[in-house]
PANU-472914 format. One record per residue (C-alpha): residue number from 1; z, y, x. Coordinates in steps of 0.2 Angstrom, whole numbers. Layout:
! residues N
NODE   k    zz    yy    xx
NODE NUM     Z     Y     X
...
//
This chain:
! residues 655
NODE   k    zz    yy    xx
NODE   1     0     0     0
NODE   2    -5    17     7
NODE   3    10    27    13
NODE   4    22    12    13
NODE   5    24    -2    26
NODE   6    37   -16    31
NODE   7    43   -20    48
NODE   8    48   -38    43
NODE   9    36   -42    29
NODE  10    40   -60    31
NODE  11    57   -57    22
NODE  12    48   -53     6
NODE  13    45   -72     4
NODE  14    64   -72    -1
NODE  15    58   -63   -17
NODE  16    54   -80   -24
NODE  17    73   -82   -27
NODE  18    69   -72   -43
NODE  19    67   -88   -51
NODE  20    86   -91   -50
NODE  21    91   -78   -63
NODE  22    77   -85   -74
NODE  23    84  -103   -73
NODE  24   102   -97   -76
NODE  25    96   -88   -91
NODE  26    87  -103   -98
NODE  27   101  -115   -95
NODE  28   116  -104  -101
NODE  29   108   -96  -116
NODE  30   119   -97  -132
NODE  31   113  -109  -145
NODE  32   116  -105  -164
NODE  33   125  -117  -176
NODE  34   122  -117  -195
NODE  35   138  -115  -205
NODE  36   138  -117  -224
NODE  37   148  -103  -233
NODE  38   148   -95  -249
NODE  39   138   -79  -253
NODE  40   130   -74  -237
NODE  41   116   -62  -243
NODE  42   124   -47  -234
NODE  43   131   -57  -219
NODE  44   114   -64  -216
NODE  45   106   -47  -214
NODE  46   120   -41  -202
NODE  47   118   -57  -191
NODE  48    99   -55  -190
NODE  49   101   -37  -183
NODE  50   114   -42  -171
NODE  51   104   -56  -164
NODE  52    89   -44  -161
NODE  53   100   -32  -151
NODE  54   107   -47  -141
NODE  55    90   -54  -136
NODE  56    84   -37  -130
NODE  57   100   -35  -119
NODE  58    98   -52  -112
NODE  59    80   -48  -107
NODE  60    85   -32   -99
NODE  61   100   -41   -90
NODE  62    87   -54   -83
NODE  63    76   -40   -77
NODE  64    90   -32   -68
NODE  65    95   -48   -60
NODE  66    77   -51   -54
NODE  67    76   -33   -48
NODE  68    92   -36   -38
NODE  69    85   -51   -29
NODE  70    69   -42   -25
NODE  71    78   -27   -19
NODE  72    89   -38    -8
NODE  73    73   -46     0
NODE  74    65   -29     2
NODE  75    81   -22    11
NODE  76    79   -36    24
NODE  77    61   -33    26
NODE  78    65   -15    32
NODE  79    53    -4    22
NODE  80    47    13    30
NODE  81    35    27    25
NODE  82    19    25    34
NODE  83    11    43    36
NODE  84    -2    38    48
NODE  85   -16    40    35
NODE  86   -11    58    33
NODE  87   -10    61    52
NODE  88   -27    53    54
NODE  89   -34    69    45
NODE  90   -26    79    59
NODE  91   -31    69    74
NODE  92   -47    70    85
NODE  93   -47    58   100
NODE  94   -59    56   115
NODE  95   -60    39   123
NODE  96   -67    39   141
NODE  97   -72    23   149
NODE  98   -75    23   167
NODE  99   -92    14   171
NODE 100   -93    18   190
NODE 101   -98     5   203
NODE 102   -80     2   207
NODE 103   -76    -5   190
NODE 104   -86   -20   195
NODE 105   -72   -25   206
NODE 106   -65   -43   201
NODE 107   -48   -49   200
NODE 108   -42   -67   204
NODE 109   -48   -73   187
NODE 110   -65   -66   190
NODE 111   -63   -52   177
NODE 112   -70   -36   181
NODE 113   -61   -19   178
NODE 114   -74   -14   166
NODE 115   -72   -30   156
NODE 116   -53   -26   155
NODE 117   -57    -8   150
NODE 118   -68   -13   135
NODE 119   -54   -25   129
NODE 120   -41   -11   130
NODE 121   -53     0   121
NODE 122   -55   -12   107
NODE 123   -36   -13   105
NODE 124   -35     6   104
NODE 125   -49     7    91
NODE 126   -40    -6    80
NODE 127   -24     4    80
NODE 128   -33    20    75
NODE 129   -33    26    57
NODE 130   -50    27    49
NODE 131   -48    46    46
NODE 132   -46    50    65
NODE 133   -62    58    73
NODE 134   -66    47    88
NODE 135   -78    51   102
NODE 136   -82    36   114
NODE 137   -90    40   130
NODE 138   -95    31   146
NODE 139   -92    41   162
NODE 140   -97    41   181
NODE 141  -102    54   193
NODE 142  -120    55   187
NODE 143  -116    59   168
NODE 144  -105    57   153
NODE 145  -114    47   140
NODE 146  -107    47   122
NODE 147  -110    31   113
NODE 148  -108    25    95
NODE 149   -94    12    94
NODE 150  -106    -2    88
NODE 151  -116     0   105
NODE 152  -101    -3   116
NODE 153  -104   -22   117
NODE 154  -120   -18   126
NODE 155  -112    -6   139
NODE 156  -112   -10   157
NODE 157  -107    -2   174
NODE 158  -119     9   184
NODE 159  -120    11   203
NODE 160  -114    29   203
NODE 161   -98    35   210
NODE 162   -82    40   201
NODE 163   -79    58   195
NODE 164   -64    61   185
NODE 165   -66    80   185
NODE 166   -83    78   176
NODE 167   -77    67   163
NODE 168   -61    77   159
NODE 169   -71    93   158
NODE 170   -83    85   146
NODE 171   -69    79   135
NODE 172   -60    95   136
NODE 173   -75   104   130
NODE 174   -78    92   115
NODE 175   -60    95   109
NODE 176   -61   113   112
NODE 177   -73   114    97
NODE 178   -61   104    86
NODE 179   -50   112    72
NODE 180   -38    98    71
NODE 181   -20   100    76
NODE 182   -18    84    87
NODE 183   -30    82   101
NODE 184   -30    67   113
NODE 185   -40    61   128
NODE 186   -38    42   132
NODE 187   -45    37   149
NODE 188   -48    19   153
NODE 189   -51    17   172
NODE 190   -46     9   188
NODE 191   -39    26   193
NODE 192   -48    26   210
NODE 193   -41    40   221
NODE 194   -59    44   228
NODE 195   -64    49   210
NODE 196   -53    65   211
NODE 197   -62    81   216
NODE 198   -60    87   234
NODE 199   -54   104   226
NODE 200   -40   104   214
NODE 201   -42    95   197
NODE 202   -45   107   183
NODE 203   -30   108   172
NODE 204   -31   103   154
NODE 205   -25   115   140
NODE 206    -7   112   134
NODE 207   -13   107   117
NODE 208   -23    92   123
NODE 209   -13    76   126
NODE 210   -19    64   140
NODE 211   -16    46   140
NODE 212   -21    34   154
NODE 213   -25    16   153
NODE 214   -25     8   171
NODE 215   -36    -7   171
NODE 216   -37    -9   190
NODE 217   -29   -22   202
NODE 218   -14   -17   213
NODE 219   -21   -27   228
NODE 220   -39   -29   232
NODE 221   -49   -37   246
NODE 222   -65   -27   250
NODE 223   -76   -25   265
NODE 224   -91   -13   264
NODE 225  -106    -8   274
NODE 226  -102    11   275
NODE 227  -118    17   283
NODE 228  -133     9   290
NODE 229  -147    18   300
NODE 230  -159    17   314
NODE 231  -152    26   329
NODE 232  -166    22   341
NODE 233  -184    22   333
NODE 234  -194    25   348
NODE 235  -203    11   356
NODE 236  -200    12   375
NODE 237  -201    -2   388
NODE 238  -183     2   394
NODE 239  -175     3   377
NODE 240  -175    -7   360
NODE 241  -176    -1   343
NODE 242  -158    -1   336
NODE 243  -150    -2   319
NODE 244  -132     4   318
NODE 245  -121    -1   304
NODE 246  -103     5   301
NODE 247   -92    -9   293
NODE 248   -76    -4   285
NODE 249   -61   -16   279
NODE 250   -53    -7   264
NODE 251   -40   -22   262
NODE 252   -24   -24   271
NODE 253   -28   -41   279
NODE 254   -39   -44   294
NODE 255   -56   -52   293
NODE 256   -62   -63   308
NODE 257   -79   -68   313
NODE 258   -88   -60   299
NODE 259  -107   -61   300
NODE 260  -117   -44   299
NODE 261  -135   -47   297
NODE 262  -150   -35   297
NODE 263  -167   -40   290
NODE 264  -182   -29   291
NODE 265  -200   -31   285
NODE 266  -213   -22   296
NODE 267  -231   -22   301
NODE 268  -229   -38   311
NODE 269  -219   -47   298
NODE 270  -201   -51   295
NODE 271  -188   -47   308
NODE 272  -169   -51   309
NODE 273  -154   -49   319
NODE 274  -136   -55   317
NODE 275  -119   -51   325
NODE 276  -102   -57   321
NODE 277   -88   -44   320
NODE 278   -69   -44   318
NODE 279   -60   -31   307
NODE 280   -42   -27   307
NODE 281   -33   -22   291
NODE 282   -39    -5   285
NODE 283   -50    -5   301
NODE 284   -68    -2   304
NODE 285   -81    -7   317
NODE 286   -98     0   323
NODE 287  -111   -14   325
NODE 288  -128   -11   334
NODE 289  -142   -23   330
NODE 290  -156   -22   342
NODE 291  -174   -27   338
NODE 292  -189   -31   349
NODE 293  -202   -20   341
NODE 294  -218   -16   349
NODE 295  -229    -9   335
NODE 296  -229     8   327
NODE 297  -226     8   308
NODE 298  -214     8   294
NODE 299  -200    -4   294
NODE 300  -189    -8   278
NODE 301  -174   -19   275
NODE 302  -156   -20   273
NODE 303  -139   -24   282
NODE 304  -128   -36   273
NODE 305  -112   -45   276
NODE 306  -108   -63   271
NODE 307   -91   -61   262
NODE 308   -85   -65   245
NODE 309   -73   -50   241
NODE 310   -68   -40   226
NODE 311   -83   -29   225
NODE 312   -99   -37   230
NODE 313  -110   -22   227
NODE 314  -106   -13   243
NODE 315  -109   -29   254
NODE 316  -127   -23   257
NODE 317  -135    -7   262
NODE 318  -153    -2   262
NODE 319  -163     7   276
NODE 320  -181    11   281
NODE 321  -187    20   296
NODE 322  -203    23   306
NODE 323  -204    16   323
NODE 324  -217    24   335
NODE 325  -220    27   353
NODE 326  -215    44   360
NODE 327  -228    57   362
NODE 328  -236    57   379
NODE 329  -236    74   388
NODE 330  -247    76   404
NODE 331  -239    89   416
NODE 332  -251    96   428
NODE 333  -241   104   443
NODE 334  -252   117   451
NODE 335  -240   121   465
NODE 336  -231   105   472
NODE 337  -215   109   482
NODE 338  -208   101   497
NODE 339  -196    91   487
NODE 340  -196    86   468
NODE 341  -183   100   465
NODE 342  -196   114   470
NODE 343  -210   107   460
NODE 344  -218   119   448
NODE 345  -214   107   433
NODE 346  -197   100   439
NODE 347  -187   110   426
NODE 348  -199   107   412
NODE 349  -200    88   416
NODE 350  -181    87   416
NODE 351  -180    96   400
NODE 352  -193    85   391
NODE 353  -185    68   398
NODE 354  -168    71   389
NODE 355  -165    59   375
NODE 356  -155    62   360
NODE 357  -149    51   346
NODE 358  -161    50   332
NODE 359  -157    49   314
NODE 360  -168    47   299
NODE 361  -184    46   309
NODE 362  -184    63   316
NODE 363  -187    63   335
NODE 364  -187    76   348
NODE 365  -192    66   363
NODE 366  -207    64   375
NODE 367  -214    52   388
NODE 368  -220    63   402
NODE 369  -232    60   416
NODE 370  -234    72   431
NODE 371  -249    74   442
NODE 372  -251    87   456
NODE 373  -267    98   455
NODE 374  -276    99   471
NODE 375  -295   101   470
NODE 376  -296   105   451
NODE 377  -304    89   447
NODE 378  -289    78   445
NODE 379  -288    75   427
NODE 380  -285    57   422
NODE 381  -292    50   405
NODE 382  -284    61   392
NODE 383  -284    47   378
NODE 384  -267    44   372
NODE 385  -259    61   377
NODE 386  -253    72   363
NODE 387  -251    88   374
NODE 388  -257    94   392
NODE 389  -246   107   401
NODE 390  -255   117   415
NODE 391  -241   125   426
NODE 392  -248   138   438
NODE 393  -265   129   440
NODE 394  -276   140   452
NODE 395  -293   134   447
NODE 396  -302   123   433
NODE 397  -320   118   436
NODE 398  -333   118   422
NODE 399  -331    99   420
NODE 400  -312   101   418
NODE 401  -315   115   406
NODE 402  -327   105   395
NODE 403  -315    90   395
NODE 404  -300   101   390
NODE 405  -311   108   376
NODE 406  -315    91   370
NODE 407  -297    86   371
NODE 408  -290   102   361
NODE 409  -304   102   348
NODE 410  -301    83   345
NODE 411  -283    86   340
NODE 412  -273    88   357
NODE 413  -263   103   362
NODE 414  -263   114   377
NODE 415  -249   124   385
NODE 416  -253   136   399
NODE 417  -239   143   410
NODE 418  -243   158   421
NODE 419  -239   160   440
NODE 420  -245   167   456
NODE 421  -261   156   456
NODE 422  -266   160   438
NODE 423  -279   174   436
NODE 424  -292   178   424
NODE 425  -304   169   436
NODE 426  -294   153   437
NODE 427  -295   151   418
NODE 428  -312   157   416
NODE 429  -319   140   412
NODE 430  -306   139   397
NODE 431  -310   157   392
NODE 432  -329   153   392
NODE 433  -325   139   379
NODE 434  -315   150   368
NODE 435  -299   140   371
NODE 436  -287   154   375
NODE 437  -277   165   362
NODE 438  -282   181   370
NODE 439  -288   190   386
NODE 440  -277   189   401
NODE 441  -271   205   410
NODE 442  -279   207   427
NODE 443  -263   209   436
NODE 444  -245   204   432
NODE 445  -231   217   429
NODE 446  -215   217   437
NODE 447  -197   224   432
NODE 448  -183   218   422
NODE 449  -192   213   406
NODE 450  -182   206   391
NODE 451  -188   198   375
NODE 452  -187   211   361
NODE 453  -197   203   347
NODE 454  -201   186   342
NODE 455  -208   177   326
NODE 456  -192   171   317
NODE 457  -203   162   304
NODE 458  -213   151   317
NODE 459  -207   133   317
NODE 460  -203   133   335
NODE 461  -193   149   335
NODE 462  -185   149   318
NODE 463  -169   141   325
NODE 464  -167   156   336
NODE 465  -165   168   321
NODE 466  -147   165   322
NODE 467  -139   171   338
NODE 468  -126   157   337
NODE 469  -141   145   340
NODE 470  -147   155   355
NODE 471  -151   173   358
NODE 472  -168   175   366
NODE 473  -165   194   369
NODE 474  -154   188   384
NODE 475  -169   180   393
NODE 476  -175   191   407
NODE 477  -192   190   416
NODE 478  -194   198   433
NODE 479  -213   196   432
NODE 480  -225   193   418
NODE 481  -244   190   416
NODE 482  -246   196   398
NODE 483  -261   195   386
NODE 484  -270   212   385
NODE 485  -277   207   368
NODE 486  -277   192   356
NODE 487  -291   185   346
NODE 488  -291   188   327
NODE 489  -285   170   323
NODE 490  -271   170   336
NODE 491  -252   172   333
NODE 492  -240   182   344
NODE 493  -224   172   347
NODE 494  -215   183   360
NODE 495  -215   201   366
NODE 496  -207   209   380
NODE 497  -206   228   380
NODE 498  -222   229   370
NODE 499  -231   216   381
NODE 500  -237   200   373
NODE 501  -228   186   383
NODE 502  -233   171   372
NODE 503  -246   168   359
NODE 504  -253   153   350
NODE 505  -270   149   343
NODE 506  -277   135   332
NODE 507  -294   128   339
NODE 508  -302   114   330
NODE 509  -289   101   326
NODE 510  -278   106   341
NODE 511  -269   121   347
NODE 512  -267   131   363
NODE 513  -251   141   368
NODE 514  -251   153   382
NODE 515  -234   157   390
NODE 516  -235   173   402
NODE 517  -221   167   414
NODE 518  -219   152   425
NODE 519  -211   135   421
NODE 520  -199   137   435
NODE 521  -187   151   442
NODE 522  -200   161   452
NODE 523  -203   174   438
NODE 524  -188   171   427
NODE 525  -170   167   426
NODE 526  -174   156   410
NODE 527  -171   139   419
NODE 528  -154   145   424
NODE 529  -149   148   406
NODE 530  -144   137   391
NODE 531  -159   143   382
NODE 532  -172   134   393
NODE 533  -170   116   387
NODE 534  -170   120   368
NODE 535  -185   133   370
NODE 536  -196   121   380
NODE 537  -192   106   369
NODE 538  -195   117   353
NODE 539  -212   123   360
NODE 540  -218   105   364
NODE 541  -211    98   348
NODE 542  -221   111   339
NODE 543  -237   107   348
NODE 544  -235    88   346
NODE 545  -231    91   327
NODE 546  -213    84   329
NODE 547  -206    99   319
NODE 548  -217    95   304
NODE 549  -211    84   290
NODE 550  -217    68   297
NODE 551  -205    55   290
NODE 552  -212    45   276
NODE 553  -194    40   272
NODE 554  -181    50   262
NODE 555  -163    44   259
NODE 556  -150    48   246
NODE 557  -135    42   237
NODE 558  -134    36   219
NODE 559  -132    53   210
NODE 560  -143    53   195
NODE 561  -142    43   178
NODE 562  -150    26   179
NODE 563  -152    27   198
NODE 564  -153    10   206
NODE 565  -149     6   225
NODE 566  -164    -1   235
NODE 567  -180     5   242
NODE 568  -194    11   230
NODE 569  -211    20   233
NODE 570  -212    38   228
NODE 571  -226    39   215
NODE 572  -229    57   218
NODE 573  -232    56   237
NODE 574  -243    42   243
NODE 575  -235    32   257
NODE 576  -218    39   255
NODE 577  -203    29   251
NODE 578  -186    33   244
NODE 579  -170    24   250
NODE 580  -155    24   238
NODE 581  -138    18   242
NODE 582  -121    17   235
NODE 583  -109    31   238
NODE 584   -97    25   252
NODE 585   -82    32   242
NODE 586   -84    19   229
NODE 587   -79     6   242
NODE 588   -62    13   244
NODE 589   -52     5   230
NODE 590   -36    14   233
NODE 591   -29    20   217
NODE 592   -18    34   211
NODE 593    -3    30   200
NODE 594    -2    36   182
NODE 595    12    49   185
NODE 596     3    58   199
NODE 597   -13    58   189
NODE 598    -4    66   174
NODE 599     3    80   186
NODE 600   -14    84   193
NODE 601   -23    84   176
NODE 602   -10    94   167
NODE 603   -11    95   148
NODE 604     2    88   136
NODE 605     9    72   144
NODE 606    10    57   132
NODE 607    28    53   126
NODE 608    29    34   122
NODE 609    45    37   112
NODE 610    38    50   101
NODE 611    40    42    84
NODE 612    26    53    76
NODE 613    14    47    89
NODE 614    19    29    87
NODE 615    17    30    69
NODE 616     0    38    70
NODE 617    -7    24    81
NODE 618     1    11    71
NODE 619    11     4    86
NODE 620    24    -9    81
NODE 621    41    -6    89
NODE 622    54   -20    94
NODE 623    63   -28    79
NODE 624    80   -21    84
NODE 625    73    -3    85
NODE 626    77     9    71
NODE 627    63    20    64
NODE 628    68    37    58
NODE 629    56    35    43
NODE 630    64    19    36
NODE 631    69    20    18
NODE 632    83     6    18
NODE 633    96    18    12
NODE 634    87    22    -4
NODE 635    84     3    -6
NODE 636   103     0    -4
NODE 637   107    14   -17
NODE 638    95     7   -29
NODE 639   102   -10   -27
NODE 640   120    -4   -30
NODE 641   114     5   -46
NODE 642   105   -11   -51
NODE 643   121   -22   -48
NODE 644   132    -9   -58
NODE 645   120    -9   -72
NODE 646   119   -28   -72
NODE 647   138   -29   -72
NODE 648   140   -17   -87
NODE 649   127   -25   -97
NODE 650   133   -42   -94
NODE 651   150   -38  -102
NODE 652   141   -31  -117
NODE 653   130   -46  -119
NODE 654   144   -59  -117
NODE 655   157   -50  -127
//
């Protein structure tokens, strides 16, 4: 019955005892006897009226006795007023179910946290009154998706990370539009600590109550591949292509001799490398997996561990990279010194031979080959070189000029450094074939010349726009052979006191760059400064197209709805691949307790002892617990009144 409920409804079975008064009434009712007397005409009428009143009193007495039995049974059943149907009109609840990747973690019985969350959600829904406004939503770091209740059976986890801030903000906005007096957010999650935002969690308004349902496991065993990337992608005789993986043990117990395996699929077929590793509790290890790769191309694959732990989703990480031979650069030394340290190209060769760790397929490395220029006819075959550097070369024959023209127009790059041996006549063969970006001055200029202007939008010089990356204005030249004028299709890179110190020109498929100073210390203090290495490497990287976006691989973490981990081709860009991986934060299954989460989130904290809330949710209390809305006192008074009435009426009936 709406508005009325019983705590111990089973005691109402004792109401069957109402048959006892009926039996007593039938067994002990008075029987009339016929007595012959004289004239009874008036007496007969009186007896008939008295018998009618007695029968009515007897039925009333029977009803009072039956009512007393029923009231006694009702008293033991402990009736109370159930006003939940009224509170249902005042309530609006948002049920948030965490569906992030960490909810796939299993317990010892093989149940995932998400399965336990759905079971808890069903229990909460069963306890709610039909008049409560309910919003059910699945949440992760990618989105908050509201679902009809009937579609919950088909719900599943995603591969996105956890974001409690996004979920609670969405729920707060939903409840802000409600005009009901009681507002509640129920979050069913494993309460993963990494799901809290790095900044402070935004506080809920005081009128919104937050209830947390923890469905996670207290102790978990989880080992994850945290990162996997190719750190050496250049194909060199003295080095191997290497894939580096970081493996982390998020559990308290050590792991011994765990196999870490990398499988790649490339132009030459399938490749694999395996290495065992030991991990301490809460520890990590860096695993380098080398590969014998000799062919340029795209290599795709994954790094995986063979371990049955709580969360299997993070036991594999995908990667793709381009392996290639380094760009070959021919250094033509026009003035060989008595030792290697006094060679014209010594500083340049040293700068280009430096190797840096690579990441994501972006390289800044070169394979240099040096030759000494003697007679001007010493060019080797230029096939396979990406760039040629002429450093203070005194003369080029017509044959060399033609070979250089074919090289540049075919896609190669030429970098020319000035020096004491460089004159307009020494580069005449290049000038005749229209390879230079402008006309050289007849004589060099001397003095303290500093760079005062440079093209900050040029790919090679853009990094120097920020003085913290290197201030080109500190570079000083003591002598400079500038360009008097540039061609219409040339581009000025550096200027010193109004003189053109460096310029670039595109010729056919290749480019030519002129630098008006020497590659060594003869005309400049540049090799003595920290600016030399980055400037020279940037110029050569630009000439060999290393600064352009060459990588056919882009990587990201799962961040959008319906993202899936793996490697897929990019439809919009032919030959481009996208690698998507799980956010490493999801592997850390450390949890925050309910009390701390409540303090961070704010809002009205749930009070389990609040009788009004318990009645609204229909939660049963222990049998020995007294409810303030019980009406047993009214039943007792009604029972006493019934017994008093029965006692008085019984005396009148049997009198």
